[in-house]
C-alpha positions in Angstrom: -11.8 -5.6 -22.3 -9.2 -2.9 -22.1 -6.3 -3.0 -24.5 -4.4 -0.1 -23.0 -1.8 -0.7 -20.4 -2.3 1.5 -17.3 0.3 2.0 -14.6 -0.4 3.8 -11.4 1.3 7.1 -10.7 3.2 6.2 -7.5 4.2 9.8 -6.8 0.6 10.8 -6.5 -0.2 7.7 -4.3 2.5 8.8 -1.8 1.3 12.5 -1.7 -2.3 11.3 -1.4 -1.5 9.0 1.5 0.3 11.7 3.4 -2.5 14.3 2.9 -5.4 11.9 3.6 -3.7 10.8 6.9 -4.7 14.2 8.1 -8.5 13.7 7.7 -11.1 11.5 9.2 -10.9 8.0 7.9 -14.6 8.1 6.7 -13.8 11.0 4.4 -10.7 9.2 3.1 -13.1 6.4 2.0 -15.5 8.6 0.1 -12.9 10.4 -2.0 -11.2 8.7 -5.0 -8.1 10.2 -6.3 -6.1 8.3 -9.0 -3.8 8.9 -11.8 -2.5 6.3 -14.3 0.1 6.5 -17.0 -0.8 5.1 -20.4 0.2 5.2 -24.0 -2.1 6.7 -26.6 -2.9 4.5 -29.5 -2.0 5.8 -33.0 -4.4 8.3 -34.5 -4.6 10.7 -31.6 -6.8 10.9 -28.5 -10.6 10.9 -28.4 -11.2 12.3 -24.9 -14.6 10.7 -24.4 -13.6 7.3 -25.7 -10.4 7.4 -23.6 -12.5 8.4 -20.5 -15.0 5.6 -21.2 -12.2 3.0 -21.5 -10.4 4.3 -18.4 -13.6 4.2 -16.3 -14.3 0.7 -17.6 -10.7 -0.2 -16.5 -11.6 1.1 -13.0 -14.8 -1.1 -13.1 -17.1 1.9 -12.8 -20.3 2.8 -14.6 -19.5 4.1 -18.1 -22.9 4.8 -19.7 -23.4 8.4 -18.4 -20.0 9.7 -19.5 -21.5 11.0 -22.7 -23.3 13.6 -20.6 -20.2 15.0 -18.9 -19.1 18.5 -19.6 -15.6 19.7 -20.7 -14.2 22.3 -18.4 -11.1 24.4 -18.1 -8.2 23.6 -15.7 -9.2 26.4 -13.3 -12.8 25.0 -13.1 -11.3 21.5 -12.5 -9.3 22.9 -9.7 -12.4 24.5 -8.0 -14.3 21.3 -8.3 -11.5 19.2 -6.9 -11.0 21.5 -3.9 -14.8 21.5 -3.3 -15.3 17.8 -3.6 -12.4 17.2 -1.2 -13.3 19.9 1.3 -17.1 19.4 1.5 -19.5 16.5 2.2 -21.7 16.0 -0.9 -24.9 15.1 0.9 -24.9 17.8 3.6 -22.3 20.2 2.1 -20.6 20.4 5.5 -16.8 21.0 5.6 -15.0 17.6 5.9 -11.4 18.8 5.8 -9.4 22.0 6.1 -9.3 24.1 2.9 -5.5 23.9 2.8 -5.6 20.1 2.8 -8.2 20.0 0.1 -6.2 22.5 -2.0 -3.0 20.5 -1.5 -4.8 17.3 -2.7 -6.1 19.1 -5.8 -2.7 20.6 -6.6 -1.0 17.2 -6.1 -3.4 15.6 -8.6 -3.6 18.5 -11.2 0.2 18.9 -11.4 0.4 15.4 -13.0 -1.5 16.6 -16.1 0.0 18.7 -18.9 -1.5 21.5 -21.1 -2.9 18.9 -23.5 -5.2 17.5 -20.9 -9.0 17.5 -21.3 -11.0 17.8 -18.1 -14.5 16.4 -17.8 -17.0 16.8 -15.0 -20.4 15.2 -14.2 -22.2 18.5 -13.8 -21.8 22.3 -14.0 -19.0 23.9 -12.1 -19.9 26.5 -9.5 -19.8 30.1 -10.8 -17.6 31.3 -7.9 -15.8 30.2 -4.8 -18.0 30.4 -1.7 -17.9 29.3 1.8 -20.2 26.4 1.0 -19.9 24.3 -2.2 -23.2 23.6 -4.0 -23.4 20.0 -5.4 -27.0 20.3 -6.8 -25.7 20.7 -10.4 -23.7 17.4 -10.3 -26.0 14.7 -11.5 -24.3 11.9 -13.4 -22.9 8.8 -11.7 -19.8 6.6 -12.0 -20.0 4.8 -8.6 -23.7 4.0 -8.5 -24.1 6.2 -5.4 -26.8 8.8 -4.5 -24.6 11.9 -4.9 -21.3 12.3 -6.8 -19.1 15.1 -8.0 -15.7 15.1 -9.5 -13.3 15.5 -12.4 -11.8 13.2 -15.0 -8.5 14.1 -16.6 -7.5 12.7 -20.0 -4.2 13.5 -21.6 -2.0 11.6 -24.2 0.2 10.2 -21.4 -2.0 10.1 -18.3 -5.6 9.6 -17.1 -7.0 10.4 -13.8 -10.0 10.7 -11.5 -10.7 13.1 -8.6 -14.1 12.1 -7.3 -16.3 12.0 -4.3 -19.2 9.5 -4.1 -21.6 9.2 -1.2 -24.9 7.5 -0.3 -27.4 9.4 1.8 
């Protein structure tokens, strides 16, 4: 049971609703973008423990978080844009790059410089026309293919994730 109080970031919800209204409803169902405010318990922040608690709060699978990789903000941005822009199963473009970049920016701007970013695989080495999801292997949603980023900071936690079944 979670002891932390989480409150939804309503500013992100408004931005997300506006941007996702521009894409196909099926795509809007496979992408999960959330940010919650929270208060850190005394003694500092253990990013993996906070991520595990937050994912439990969202009622998602927590046992594979220990395999997640820490990444830099610029890598998190590339992954967020790629997971929004491309279908994970077929790697086909699902929304315009500009919309995907706006979604990523709206989410990332909520997190300060103290934020730890985690991903379920290895970020791509460069930006390309087609995003390769083969290196994303750990699951939160119990689906066939997933890719995304968790953000953990002293004041806010969030998830930017795409989860699809083949």
